[in-house]
N, C-alpha and C positions, 0 to 999 in steps of 0.2 A: 505494499499498500504506500502511495505517497506519503512523505514525512508529512506535510501539511494534513492533511486529511484523517480529520479525528471527529466521531457523530456522539452525540448525548445520545444518553436513553431515546427510545425508538416511542413513538406514541402515536399510534394509528385508530384511526376511526374503524378500520376493519382489516386487525395486522398480519390475519389470516390472508387476505388477497386484496393485495395492492395493487392496480395495475395503472392507477395513474396519478400523480402524486404533482403538489404545486414547490417550486422552488422560487425563491425570493432570491437576487444575489444581491448583496448590502456590501459597502462601498462605504470608508467613513471618512474621505475628503470629498471634498464636493468647491467648485471654484465659487460660484455665487452664492451657497448658503453653506457656510463650513460648519461639519458634525449634523447634520441635518436630521440624519436618521436616529441619531440620541437628542435630541429635543421634548425638552417636556411639559410645557408649560401647561398642559391638560390632568397630569398627573400618570400619564403614560407615555413611552416614548414613540416617534412617530414609526418608528418599526413595528414597534408591538402594535399600533393602530390597523399598519398593514396587513401585518400576520392574523390577526384577530379576525379582519373583515375576510381576509381570501381565503382564510380557516371556515369560513360559512360553507365555502361551496359542498353543495351535496355532490358533486362525480367525483370529486377526486380525495382519496384516499387518505393523504395524510399532506403534511405541510413542515416544507424545510429553507432554513436562510441558509445563503451559501458563504459565509463570512470572510472579512479579506485580514480580519487582524483579532486578536484578541478581546479588545475594546466590546466590537459587535457581538462577539462571541459569549461574551460575558452579559453584556442585557438579555440575550435572545434564552439565555439559562436561565438569567432573576425570574421573567415571565414567564418561564416552561414550556417556550419552544424546543423545534427539534434543532439542532446545527449540526454543520460541517466545515471546518475549519480549511479554507483552501489557501493556494499559495497568492500572495500579495501583490507575485509578480504577474500576474495571469492580466490578457490588456483587455480585455472587454466583461458585460454581464454575460454576457452568452457563454465565454469560457469558463467563468465561475459555476455556470447551472449546470453544464457537461462534464466537472469536475464532478459534482456529488450525484447527476446521476449513472457515470460510470457505476457509484459504488451501491446500484440499487438496479440489478440483474433481472427483474424480477417485474420492474416496471414497465408498461408501454408505451404509455403518453406522460410526457411534462409541462406543465403549463409554466412557462417564464411568468412574475410579475414584479414591475417594479417595485425598491422600498421604498418608495416616495408616495405612494397614492394610498392614504389612507383611509380613504371613502371609495377603494377599490369595490366595483357589486359583484357579489359571490353568483349571482343570477346571471353576470357577464360572462365569468370565468364559466357556468354549467353547460350557458350558451355555444360559447367557445369550443368546449369539449366534446362537446354533442356535435358538432359541426365537422370534427376531426374525424368523430366515431363514424359517421355519415358519409365520408368521405375517402375510401380507402385507396385514391391514386393519389391523393398528398399527403406530399413530407410534410406539411406545418399547416397553421390555421393563425389567423389576427383576427381584428375586428377595426373597424370604421364607424365612423359617424355622419350625418352630411352635415357639410359647413353651412350656416347661416349669416355668418358675420364677413363682409369682403377681408377687412382686416386680417380675420384669419387666414384666409385663401391667398391674402398676398405673403404672409409671415413665411420668411425661410426658414424659422425656427418650427413651425408646425408644417409635419409631414403631409401628403397628399398622396392617393393612391385612386388609381383608374381598376375598372374590372372590366372582365370577359365578361360573356352573356350565359355561362357555370357560374359566376360569381368568384374567380378566379382572379389572383391579381396581376395586369398587365406589366402595370410601370408603377413603381412610388419616387416622388419626384419632393424637394424643396425647393423646384417653380411651383406657379399654378398650373395644376393638369387634370382635365383636360385644356389645351387653350382652346379659347374661342374667339375662334380668328373676324369671323362679323361682327361681334359687337349681342348676336342672342343667343344667350343663353338658355333659351324655351326648350326642357325638356331635358337637361344637362344637371346634376343633382353632384357637384364637389364634394368629396369626400375626406372627411381629416381620420388620417390612420394614429390610431391608439394603438400604444407600448406594450401588446399584452400578447402572448404568444403562445401555440401551443406546439409541440413536437413529438413525432414518434422520435422515442428514445432513440433507437438505431441509426436513424438520420440524422440527428442531433449530433450526435459523436463522431460521425461525419464529415458533418458541414463545423463542427471546430476545426478537423486538419484542413479544410480547404484553403488552399492561396486566396487573400482578397480581389478582388473581380475587378477590371478598369472602371465599372459604373457606381462598383461601392466606395472607392477609393476619390474619385469624382464628388460624388454628390455627399460622402460621409454617411453612409447608408447602410450595413452590413445586411439587410433582407436582399438586396439587389444582387451579392454574393449567390444567391440561392437562386432565382431568378434567369441570372445570367448561365448557370450551371446548368436550367433547362427542369428545372424541380419546380412542383405546383404550391402553391399557398392560397389556400382557400381566404375569404375572406367573408367575417359575419358583417350584418348591422344591426347595430344600435341608436335609438334615437337619442340617448344623452351620452358625453363623455366624461369619464372623471376626471379630477383634478389632479392631475401633478405638485407636487410642490419643488421646485426651482428656487425664489427667491425669499427674502424676509417677509416681505408684503404677502406673500400666496401663504406662510406657514401663520401668518396674525389673521388670514381671513379666518382659517380652516380650523383657527383654535374659536374665533367669536361663533364659526357654525355650529363646534362642537358644543360649544357654552348656549347657545339655547336649543340644540335637543336635548342636550340634560337636561336643562328646565322646562320645556314641555310634555 
């Protein structure tokens, strides 16, 4: 076993048969909001909120955190979650998720949930799992939501996706796609990609070994590695996006929403 890997006690909803699990890659460093996963103005860390929300999925049998170091690992142990300590030198969250998946040979499907989404919808996770279960030719699945704000469409930090007739991803881009040349967008629904993925475990391990594709390097979008290699990503549509926490303002807005919900 890799020297970096070590697991806490295993807690699963159905320990006899876990075919699908959630893995949350968790890295302490963050450029716009330092140490954000450990922020705890609500009485719980941001990571604990995300873990507990994701763990409400009825289709996933267990939830893990793929930690980049002891501080994250100790926080997960504190609130009673499953944690695997991974090599801090791993280049991406996907690599961290794959490192944990290698230790779970009985798992068939893996869902990658970002650690900074404390309001992640467990129903959305279940929808994603159902989508890949019902798409036998797909190696991956993800979610998208209609764009209703032109500022989101124009923002390069908001990734857009276009779909084929069967619901498969054709392309992801930071640019507004599809581009409406004549200015008449009638019949076109622009879609915002949401950063949650379901993988077939064997494909996830293969993907982690694939070299970056030119399109991926140009757009800085890892999912383009998959499309460039000819693999299928199915896309499910949800009506509302979850809100990730990237800035101090995002976090304070979450704290206020949490406070109002607790008082209701």
